[in-house]
N, C-alpha and C positions, 0 to 999 in steps of 0.2 A: 504494499500501499504505500503511495506516494505522501511523504511527509515535507510539503514546498517549505523551501528556507523563507527565515518570516526577513523578506524584504522590504525596503524601504524604497517604493516607487516614487517620492519626490527626490529622494536620493540618487535615484537611479538615471532621471533626467537632469538634474543637477550634475553629475559625473559625465555625462554625455554630452550636457551642453559646453559643460567648461573644457572638453577633449575635444569638441568635435576638430578643432585646427591639427590638433594632435594626433589626429584618427591615423593620418596618413603611415605612423610608426608601425600600427597594427595590422596594416593594410596586406603584409605579406601572408599574413594567415587564412583574413579573409577572402583574399584574392585564389589564394590555394583551394579552400573548403569550398569555396562559390565554382570553381572548375571540376571538382568531384562533383558536386552535384550536379552541374551540366551532365556530366559524362553519363550519369546514371538516369536521364533524361534520353539519352540516345536510343535506347531499345522501346521508348515511348508513344507509341500513336498519339498526338496530340495537338491539336490546332485551335487554342485559346481567344476566342473574341475579347475577352478581359480576363486580365491577371494582375494579383495582388501581391507586394513584396511588404511583408509586415516586417518592420524594424531595418526601414532601408539604409539607415545609415547615411555615409555620403554620397550613395546613390550607385553607385558602380556595379551592383547587381543587374537594376534597373537596363543599365546599358547592354549589359551580357544578354538580358532577358527581350531586348528589344533586336539585338542581331540574331537571336534563337527565333523568335515569333515576332518577325517587322509587321504583320497585320494586327497585332493584338493591340488594344488600348492597355496602357500600363499604370497603375496608379502605385505609389509608394506612401508608405506611413512610418511616419516613427515619432515618441512620444517626446523627444528634445527638441526644441526648437530650433537650435544652433545647428543641430545634425540636419533637420529638414532644410535648412538656410544652405548646409554644404551640398545637401544632393542636388537643388537647385542651379547651384553652381558648378558640379558636374555634369549637369544635362544641359548646360545654358553656355560649358565651353567651346571654341571654335570646333566646328565638325571637321573632321576630314574623313577621306576614303568612303567606306559604307555609310555613316552617316550623312556625310555631305550628301550623297547621291540619296538616301531617305528623303532627308528635310526637302531635299527641290523635287521628289514627287509629289511631297504631299505637306500643308500646311501645318497640319497637327503635329503638336510638341512631341519630343522620345518621350516622355512620360510627364503624368502629374504628380506633383509630391506635397502632402498636409501632414500636420502634425496632429496626433490622433492615440488615443488608448487603444492597446491591443486586444482588453476586454470589453470595449464598446468600439466597434469598428463602425463606424459612419458610413454604411454602404447598405443596400436595401436587400431583403430576402433574397437567395437566389439569382445572385448578380455576377459572380466570376466563374471562370473555368479553371484556373489555375490560382493557388495561394502558396507563394513562396516564401521560405523566411529563413536567414544565415544565420548561426549561430547570434539568434535573440532568445529562444526560447526560455533559456536560463536565465534570463532577465525578468521574465513574467510573474507577477505576485501569485497569480493563481492559474497555472496552465490549462487546469478545468475548464475555467470561465472563456479563456483564449479558444479552446479548442471547440467550446460550443459555439462561440462568434465565427470560428472557420466553417463552421457546417452550418450555421445559417446564412452565411451568405453565401457558399457554394451553390452551384447550378448541379444537377442530377448529372450524375458522370464528371466531374471535376476532380482533378488532381491535386493534393497537399503534398510539399516538398520541403523538408524543412533540414536544420541541422545545429548541433547542439552540442554544448561541453557536458561530458559525462563525469563519472564519477572519480576516475585516476587522474583527471586533469591537473597538471602541477602539484602529482603527489610528491615529489620531490620536494617542493617546497615545505608542503604539512608536515613531512616527517623533520624538518628543519624547525617546527613549531610556528611557521607562518599564519597569521590570522585569515581564513580565506573564506569565500560563502563555499557551502556544498553545491552539488551537482547531480544533475539528475539519474538513476540509473533508466536504461533505456527499455527494460520491460515493465516499468511503470509508467512510462510515457504510453508503451502500446494500448496499455492496459486503458487509460485516458482516452485515447484515439477512438478505441471500441464502444466506450462510454458513451463518447459524444455521439454517435452514429455511423462513424466510418468505417469501411469496409477494406478487408484485404492489406491491412497494414504491415509494411515491411520495414525491420531495424535492423540495420548492421552497424558496425563499429570500427574505425581504424584508427591506430595510433600513431600521431607524425611527433619524429623525434626533432626539436626545436633546439637551438644553441644560439648562444650571445658571447662575447667578445669579452666582456667583464659585466660583473654586479650593479651597474651604474645602466646600460642598456638592457637587461633584464628587466629590472623594477620599472623604467621608462616605458616599456611595453606593457607590462601589467598595468598599467596605470592607463595607458591607451585603450586597452581591451576593455576596459569600466572598473576596474579596482574592485572594493569591497563595498556593496551597498548595505550589507544587514542593519537590521535596527540595533542589533547589539556589538557593532562595528566599535574599535577605536578610534577617538574622533581627535583625539591629541597628536601634537607632531611629536617624531620621536628625538629625543635629546642627541647631543652629540655624540656623547658615549656609547645609547644604543645604538644608533645608527652604522656607526664604524663594528659592532659588534655583529649587526646583521650583517652588513656587507662582508666581514671576513666567515662569517657560517655559509654565505653564498658561495664563498670560493672552495669549499669542498663539493660543490657540484660539477669542478671543473674536471675534464676527462683527458684521455690518453692527447688526445690533439688540442690540447690547449683550452679549449672552449667550455665554458658554463653550459650543461647540457639539462633539459627538462622536456615532460610529454605532455602534449596533448591528447586527451583522447576524446574522438569527436564520435557521435551517433549522426547518423546517417537515414531519416525515416521518410516514408512517405505512404498515403492511402489515399483511397477512390470513397468520393462520394455517392452513395449506392442510388442506382437509376430511379429507384422510389423513394422518396425521403420519408424521413418519420418526420411525424408533426412536432408542433413547440410542445405541444402538451405529453410527448413520448409515446403516442399511440400511431401506429400504422394508419394510411389507407387502404382499402380493400375495392376493388372495382370488380365489380360483377358483369360476367360477360354474357350477352343473349344466348340463348341454346339454338343453334341453327334448326329450322322449322318450327321455331318458337315455341310455348307452354306447352308441358305435357303434365 
């Protein structure tokens, strides 16, 4: 059974708003996971008319989705205002090559971006064919409520495709005593998908080996990835001696290649909205077909 971390939603918004300008530091991981998510779509027959990126961050996923599905109308949502602004800048940057031709062929923007809560999507029921979310799920205060919203806005036959940090992410830092938010187990998330009404959930995990030249670079990337938004997080500043001790402890992660090593455990998941959706009250609609030849 899932016990969600005691996240502070306001802290999540503040941290990502403050770090929007530094998000490029974490871009290496987001883009790598994005590429692996796209690979998982290679064998999926899908032509979405409307697609939604929940937790769109700086907007690079929207560019990737537009390249994959050029005819789709895209909407990116993020709870942090500064991140949404960063996404708009990404989408408004001078386009070249594919996107230049795309813009020349149509007056529509590459995507729309809005500030919104993942637990209360500003969309009509049954209005999207693809819900995409890259490394955002672990920031949701209540994943079951987010999945209920995904199900509400998904059209029958829609696909949800997502990724998130799982339990062993940065386990090396936890062993050193780092105060870090807990991450979800993929089996719990799969159960929540089914409970929300989705069908055929598929979950798999990959462990990505990350490395840094020095402790300062490691800590900077952790901050860029969002830091710690637990309600019970340490809210003060480390003293000079405490920081020095922590940097020395991180040196124990240095491997034979001279770099500090840590692991990101990434879960990739997808599921389908069934052709016949469950009603909001939890009941299913049953259609009675007339018997050939009339009543008997």
